Structures are given as C-alpha cells and as structure tokens.
C-alpha positions, -999 to 999 in steps of 0.1 A, spaced: -363 577 205 -395 592 218 -410 591 256 -441 577 263 -464 583 290 -489 557 305 -521 563 326 -528 532 347 -549 520 371 -541 492 395 -552 471 422 -524 467 448 -537 438 467 -509 413 453 -480 437 448 -454 448 472 -461 484 459 -449 504 428 -415 499 429 -391 471 421 -382 451 451 -359 421 451 -377 387 451 -411 406 451 -438 413 431 -444 452 422 -465 471 396 -433 487 381 -419 449 374 -447 439 358 -449 470 338 -414 467 327 -417 428 318 -446 437 295 -428 463 278 -399 444 270 -422 415 257 -438 442 231 -407 461 224 -381 437 227 -360 458 247 -358 467 286 -371 503 296 -370 517 328 -400 532 338 -403 561 362 -437 567 384 -456 597 398 -457 582 434 -442 554 452 -474 533 465 -473 510 494 -478 474 494 -517 471 492 -521 505 480 -546 509 448 -545 535 419 -574 549 397 -549 572 377 -513 564 381 -492 583 354 -457 570 344 -431 574 316 -406 554 298 -385 559 268 -383 537 238 -374 532 204 -401 513 195 -422 521 165 -452 508 179 -482 537 178 -498 545 210 -528 530 203 -512 493 198 -489 500 227 -517 502 252 -537 470 237 -503 452 234 -493 461 274 -526 448 285 -522 412 266 -492 408 287 -501 427 320 -515 406 351 -555 412 350 -548 436 383 -531 464 364 -545 481 330 -529 507 307 -560 532 300 -542 557 281 -511 564 261 -493 592 248 -461 610 236 -448 635 253 -415 659 251 -383 639 259 -378 660 291 -411 648 305 -406 633 339 -437 614 354 -426 624 395 -410 658 391 -433 674 367 -461 663 389 -477 699 401 -506 679 425 -517 643 438 -553 633 450 -553 605 474 -587 590 486 -593 567 515 -621 545 515 -640 536 546 -670 508 549 -686 522 578 -705 494 590 -702 460 611 -708 438 581 -683 430 561 -688 435 523 -668 406 498 -672 431 472 -650 457 494 -626 432 505 -591 448 500 -604 479 489 -619 496 517 -612 495 555 -640 479 574 -651 504 605 -678 492 627 -677 526 646 -704 551 634 -682 581 621 -694 616 621 -685 629 583 -695 664 591 -672 667 623 -642 645 604 -646 674 575 -642 701 604 -611 687 620 -594 681 581 -596 714 574 -569 720 599 -543 698 576 -553 725 548 -523 750 538 -486 748 541 -474 728 572 -443 706 582 -459 674 584 -430 657 602 -459 642 627 -471 626 599 -442 606 585 -433 572 588 -399 562 602 -376 553 573 -380 583 555 -353 598 537 -368 632 521 -350 665 527 -379 684 537 -411 675 558 -431 707 546 -458 700 526 -488 718 510 -525 703 517 -549 725 491 -580 703 502 -591 680 526 -628 669 523 -645 639 541 -681 629 528 -705 600 532 -723 579 507 -747 555 527 -720 532 544 -692 544 525 -670 573 538 -647 588 519 -611 607 528 -603 627 496 -570 650 503 -551 670 476 -515 684 479 -483 690 459 -465 660 475 -470 634 504 -446 618 530 -443 583 536 -476 570 553 -487 606 553 -525 599 541 -526 569 561 -515 586 592 -541 616 588 -567 594 578 -559 573 612 -555 604 633 -589 614 623 -602 582 629 -589 583 665 -601 619 672 -639 603 661 -634 576 687 -622 603 713 -589 587 715 -576 620 707 -588 653 714 -610 677 690 -588 707 678 -555 687 684 -543 686 651 -525 720 650 -505 712 684 -496 675 664 -483 694 636 -464 719 656 -450 692 678 -431 675 649 -433 642 664 -450 610 652 -454 595 685 -481 627 688 -505 618 659 -529 588 655 -525 554 640 -516 542 606 -548 535 589 -544 502 569 -531 502 537 -564 485 517 -583 517 518 -558 540 500 -561 548 465 -543 574 443 -571 587 429 -552 617 403 -520 633 395 -524 667 381 -497 680 355 -514 713 340 -505 718 304 
C-alpha cells in the first residue's frame, strides 16, 4: 500500500463541484472512476478543498491510497487518458501514509477574475465575471486590507455551513488590474462556504456605492450575513494554490 498525492488543474464549468453528489457529475467522481480504470480497484480520493459548482482550479491537491505498482509517471499519463478533458493531472508523487490533503494543508490561495468591460470575451466564457462598471482597483485594494488578519467571518459565510468555528486568518488580499482584467487574490489558512465570493461581492458593492467605504470592519463585527454584500458568481473563482510547507 502506498499513498499518492496528485496535483490537478480543472475547469469546473460542467461539474457540480469537487465532492461526489448523487446523480451529478463531480471532479472527485470523475477522478475516482479514472483511478479505478487504471488500478482495477476503487479508491476514495481526499481533496484539499470542496469547491462549488462552476469553480475552477489551477492547483488542486488530493491524495489516495493504492496497492497499484504503477509508477507515478505512468499513473499521471494513464489517468489523463481516462479523465474528461476538463481535468488534468499535472503531477503525481508518493508521500508518507499519514499525509492528508485537507488536514495537512497550511494555506490556500484563491483568485477571482473580473473582466471589467461591457464587451464579453468568448475566450473568457465561464472563467471570468463580466462587469461593465469601471472598477477602481487602487480603492478596492485599500478596502480589501480590512480582511487581513484573524477575524470571525460569520458575515461572509453562506447558510448551510456546519463548521464548528467561523474564525479564519487571512494573510494577504490584493486587488490588481491588467488591462481590462481585475484580479482579486486572497490567501488564508482556511475559507468558509462561499467566503471568497462574498468578500469579492462586498468589494464590488463598495465600488458601486451600494456599501459605504470603510464598512468591512463593522460587517465583520456584526457576524450577520445580511450585512455583507452579494455573493459573486462562481464562474470567476479559481483555487490558485495549496501550501503544505516541507
């Protein structure tokens, strides 16, 4: 028996999210089906995060245990042969048996992509949110700094979450522009259900004057979802990376 860790990239458009759902297409389900075809045995795969429907990933880490003697190089190639074109295995490595992709993850980085123009781009279909209102990225970057630190993010958590604590630590939050593209990049030790999308939606509402400048500290203190802004669409969100240290 050995423990293999896979690094994936996927386009989440056609999937219900990472986690297996009854009668729906999930990234986890597609990967487990491919593993069974390669190894001849069903293996349960553990992911570093539970991405929502329509959310993408540039670097998604997961692990599974197997008795297969297929080498890592051949495992990657074989899985990519069976996986749908929306999912690609970028790397496969043998790790200690105790490694757990979710519990051992030290930090995750998410990036939200806004196409800031009134003209849609077919090449960004389902990969960026179209926003015709001209965004002030400098102002948004300043406002985003209110999220940095350890806070109770209950106001930025969608209903339906069953976590024991809504306290999380955000280590950085940057808003940058490249031409018509605006990127919201946030890193933290963990994220609540829809947390990144609500933070981005709140910043967008501030940019449009729907919420006041400097309102974020008060929203955090309120611990009330109704005080925060809208939930930004899933299509613009990417899991950008997962950090495990050594």
